[in-house]
matplotlib code that plots the C-alpha trace (Angstrom):
import matplotlib.pyplot as plt

x = [133.3, 131.8, 132.5, 135.9, 136.3, 135.1, 137.4, 140.5, 139.6, 137.0, 137.6, 136.4, 132.6, 131.7, 129.2, 127.7, 126.4, 126.0, 124.6, 121.8, 121.9, 123.7, 126.3, 124.0, 122.7, 126.4, 127.8, 125.0, 125.3, 121.9, 122.7, 120.3, 122.4, 121.7, 123.4, 123.5, 125.8, 126.0, 124.0, 127.0, 128.6, 125.7, 126.9, 130.3, 129.1, 126.2, 128.5, 130.1, 126.4, 125.1, 128.1, 127.2, 123.6, 120.1, 118.8, 119.9, 118.1, 119.0, 118.6, 119.9, 122.7, 125.5, 124.8, 121.1, 122.3, 123.7, 121.1, 118.5, 121.0, 120.7, 116.9, 116.9, 119.3, 117.3, 114.2, 116.3, 116.8, 113.2, 112.3, 115.2, 114.4, 110.6, 111.5, 113.9, 111.4, 108.3, 110.6, 111.3, 107.5, 106.7, 109.4, 107.8, 104.2, 105.2, 104.2, 106.3, 108.2, 107.1, 103.6, 104.6, 106.3, 103.2, 101.2, 103.4, 103.9, 102.1, 100.3, 100.9, 103.1, 105.6, 108.1, 110.6, 113.6, 111.6, 111.2, 114.6, 115.9, 113.3, 115.0, 118.4, 117.5, 115.7, 118.9, 121.2, 122.9, 124.9, 127.0, 126.9, 124.9, 125.2, 126.4, 125.5, 128.5, 128.0, 124.3, 124.9, 127.4, 124.5, 122.2, 124.7, 125.3, 121.1, 120.9, 123.8, 122.0, 118.8, 119.8, 119.4, 115.8, 114.2, 113.8, 113.3, 112.6, 115.7, 117.7, 116.5, 117.4, 120.9, 121.5, 120.4, 122.6, 125.6, 125.2, 125.5, 128.4, 130.3, 129.3, 131.4, 128.5, 129.6, 130.2, 127.1, 124.2, 121.8, 119.4, 121.9, 119.8, 117.9, 120.4, 119.4, 115.6, 114.0, 115.9, 114.6, 111.2, 111.5, 112.8, 110.1]
y = [180.1, 179.9, 183.4, 183.0, 179.8, 181.8, 184.7, 182.6, 179.9, 180.7, 177.2, 175.6, 174.9, 175.1, 172.5, 172.4, 169.1, 168.1, 165.0, 163.8, 160.6, 158.8, 156.2, 153.2, 155.0, 156.1, 152.8, 151.5, 154.2, 155.4, 159.0, 162.1, 164.6, 168.2, 169.4, 173.2, 174.8, 174.8, 172.7, 172.1, 170.3, 167.8, 164.9, 165.2, 164.5, 162.0, 159.0, 160.3, 161.2, 157.8, 156.0, 157.4, 158.3, 157.1, 160.3, 163.7, 166.7, 169.8, 173.0, 175.9, 178.1, 176.9, 177.6, 176.1, 172.8, 173.9, 176.0, 173.3, 171.1, 173.4, 173.5, 169.5, 169.2, 171.9, 169.6, 166.5, 168.5, 169.3, 165.4, 164.3, 166.6, 165.7, 162.2, 162.6, 164.6, 162.3, 159.5, 161.2, 162.2, 158.7, 157.5, 160.4, 159.2, 155.6, 154.8, 151.6, 152.7, 149.3, 150.7, 154.0, 152.4, 149.9, 152.9, 155.0, 152.0, 152.1, 155.3, 158.6, 159.8, 156.8, 158.1, 155.7, 157.7, 158.5, 154.7, 154.1, 156.7, 156.0, 152.3, 153.4, 155.7, 152.8, 150.5, 153.3, 153.1, 156.3, 155.0, 157.8, 157.8, 162.1, 163.3, 165.9, 167.8, 168.0, 168.5, 171.3, 172.8, 173.0, 174.4, 177.3, 177.9, 178.0, 180.4, 182.7, 182.8, 184.0, 186.1, 185.9, 185.7, 184.6, 181.0, 180.7, 177.1, 176.3, 178.7, 176.5, 173.3, 174.6, 176.0, 172.4, 170.5, 172.7, 172.2, 168.5, 168.6, 170.7, 168.0, 165.5, 164.0, 165.4, 162.2, 160.6, 160.3, 162.8, 160.6, 161.3, 164.6, 162.4, 163.2, 165.4, 165.2, 162.5, 164.3, 167.9, 166.5, 164.8, 168.1, 170.5]
z = [108.2, 104.9, 104.2, 105.3, 103.3, 100.4, 100.7, 101.1, 98.6, 96.3, 94.8, 97.9, 98.7, 102.4, 103.7, 107.0, 107.8, 111.4, 112.3, 114.4, 116.3, 119.0, 119.0, 117.9, 114.7, 114.2, 114.3, 112.0, 109.3, 110.3, 111.4, 109.9, 108.1, 108.0, 105.1, 104.2, 101.8, 97.8, 95.5, 93.5, 96.3, 96.6, 94.2, 95.4, 99.2, 98.5, 98.9, 102.3, 103.3, 102.2, 104.0, 107.4, 107.2, 106.5, 105.6, 104.4, 104.8, 102.5, 104.2, 101.9, 102.4, 105.1, 108.6, 108.4, 109.4, 112.5, 113.5, 112.9, 115.2, 117.8, 117.6, 117.7, 120.7, 122.7, 121.8, 123.2, 126.2, 127.0, 126.3, 128.6, 131.4, 131.1, 131.4, 134.1, 136.1, 135.5, 136.8, 139.8, 140.4, 140.2, 142.7, 145.0, 144.4, 144.6, 140.9, 139.7, 136.5, 134.9, 135.2, 133.7, 130.8, 130.3, 130.4, 127.6, 125.4, 122.0, 123.4, 121.8, 124.5, 124.0, 122.2, 121.6, 122.7, 125.9, 126.4, 126.0, 128.3, 131.0, 130.6, 131.2, 134.0, 135.7, 135.0, 136.3, 132.9, 132.5, 129.6, 127.1, 123.8, 124.0, 127.3, 129.5, 128.7, 125.1, 125.5, 127.7, 125.1, 122.5, 124.9, 125.7, 122.0, 121.4, 124.4, 123.1, 119.9, 120.9, 123.7, 127.5, 128.9, 125.5, 126.5, 130.2, 130.4, 128.1, 130.4, 133.4, 132.1, 131.0, 134.5, 136.2, 133.8, 134.1, 137.8, 137.2, 134.9, 137.7, 139.8, 137.9, 135.6, 132.5, 130.8, 131.8, 129.3, 129.3, 131.2, 134.3, 134.3, 136.8, 139.6, 142.2, 141.3, 143.8, 146.7, 145.6, 145.8, 148.9, 150.6, 149.0]

ax = plt.figure().add_subplot(projection="3d")
ax.plot(x, y, z, "-o")
ax.set_aspect("equal")
plt.show()
């Protein structure tokens, strides 16, 4: 897109600036901005970025922001799938989720996002902060960039999450990844 913009309108500065954060940070103007593009656009965009974000990372040439966003969302998919599968394992083993949360709270494994998503799972809250449909779109894009067979665990998450989307859970929060896990463990 940067090359196309430069070819058509050399006077326009193309900036790639995806954001990281869910609905809450967006509403609070606390998004992380992943800005990439010409340095000359920095001053012009600073007030815009300040209005919607708490932090801006400058990443160089246009496109770097989108690439980092795919990496971050793949990281998120691993976290969410791990939380969902751990919750299903806890159910199968009879481990109380409150005990799991207590063990995680304040320790090195108790990432704030993990505790928030585990609470959503426990509450059956599927209101989307980041929907399964959008998460699978980003995972699909990441896999397309690196080629088939390069990231086998990412591909497995992608297949499973796409099945959930096809089953009608696309608008559910990514914590909806819990669906189908307890039954799968029980039948194995």
